[in-house]
C-alpha positions in Angstrom: 21.4 9.0 14.2 25.1 9.6 15.0 27.0 9.6 11.8 30.7 10.6 12.0 31.7 11.7 8.5 33.0 14.8 6.9 29.8 15.1 4.9 26.7 16.5 6.5 23.3 14.8 6.1 22.6 17.3 3.3 25.9 16.3 1.8 24.9 12.7 1.9 21.6 13.6 0.1 23.6 15.5 -2.5 25.8 12.4 -3.0 22.6 10.3 -3.4 21.2 12.9 -5.9 18.3 11.2 -7.7 19.6 7.7 -7.5 17.1 5.0 -6.5 17.3 3.1 -3.2 18.5 -0.4 -3.4 17.5 -3.3 -1.2 21.0 -4.4 -0.1 22.7 -3.4 3.1 25.2 -0.6 2.9 29.0 -1.3 3.2 30.1 0.0 6.5 32.8 2.6 6.2 31.8 3.8 2.8 31.0 7.2 4.3 32.9 7.2 7.5 30.8 5.6 10.3 27.5 6.1 8.4 25.5 3.1 7.3 25.1 4.6 3.9 26.4 3.8 0.5 26.1 5.2 -3.0 26.9 2.9 -5.9 27.3 5.1 -8.9 27.9 2.1 -11.2 24.6 0.5 -10.4 22.9 3.9 -9.8 21.7 2.8 -6.3 21.8 4.1 -2.8 21.9 1.7 0.2 20.8 2.6 3.7 20.7 0.8 7.0 17.7 -1.4 7.7 16.5 0.3 10.9 15.6 3.5 9.0 14.2 2.1 5.9 10.6 2.1 7.2 11.0 5.8 8.2 12.1 6.6 4.7 9.2 4.6 3.2 6.6 6.3 5.3 8.1 9.7 4.4 7.9 8.8 0.7 4.2 7.7 1.1 3.4 10.9 2.9 4.9 13.0 0.2 3.2 10.9 -2.5 -0.3 11.2 -0.8 0.0 14.8 0.3 1.8 16.4 -2.7 1.2 13.9 -5.6 4.8 12.7 -5.8 4.9 10.0 -8.5 6.4 6.7 -7.6 6.9 3.8 -10.0 5.7 0.2 -9.2 9.2 -0.9 -8.2 9.5 2.0 -5.7 6.1 1.3 -4.2 6.9 -2.3 -3.9 10.3 -1.7 -2.0 8.7 1.0 0.2 5.9 -1.4 1.2 8.4 -4.1 2.2 10.5 -1.5 4.1 7.4 -0.2 5.9 6.6 -3.8 7.1 10.2 -4.8 8.0 10.9 -1.6 10.0 7.7 -0.7 11.9 7.1 2.6 13.6 9.4 2.9 16.7 9.2 5.1 19.7 11.4 7.9 18.2 9.2 8.1 15.1 6.1 8.3 17.2 7.6 11.1 19.3 8.8 12.9 16.1 5.3 12.7 14.6 3.8 14.1 17.8 6.2 17.0 17.9 5.5 17.8 14.3 1.7 17.7 14.8 1.9 19.8 17.9 3.4 22.8 16.0 
């Protein structure tokens, strides 16, 4: 993901903090050229659709592997994201690289 902003990916995570993900598309330009938005008034973070499935599968992995607790609403949105954004070639390659180490 190319994301031209003054914040690093870690900085974007720090901005997101512990806010829940929202189902809306992010406003372009909210964080430079990143398709990412934090709405502090609604306590939501919005991300671009083509990475939502990746995030959902990561959350499910952490839940299943480490016992991370997800509420019903989180599970529901992550299931939708998993279906709407299926595994792509890059995710398959990334998983193979991780598993080969």
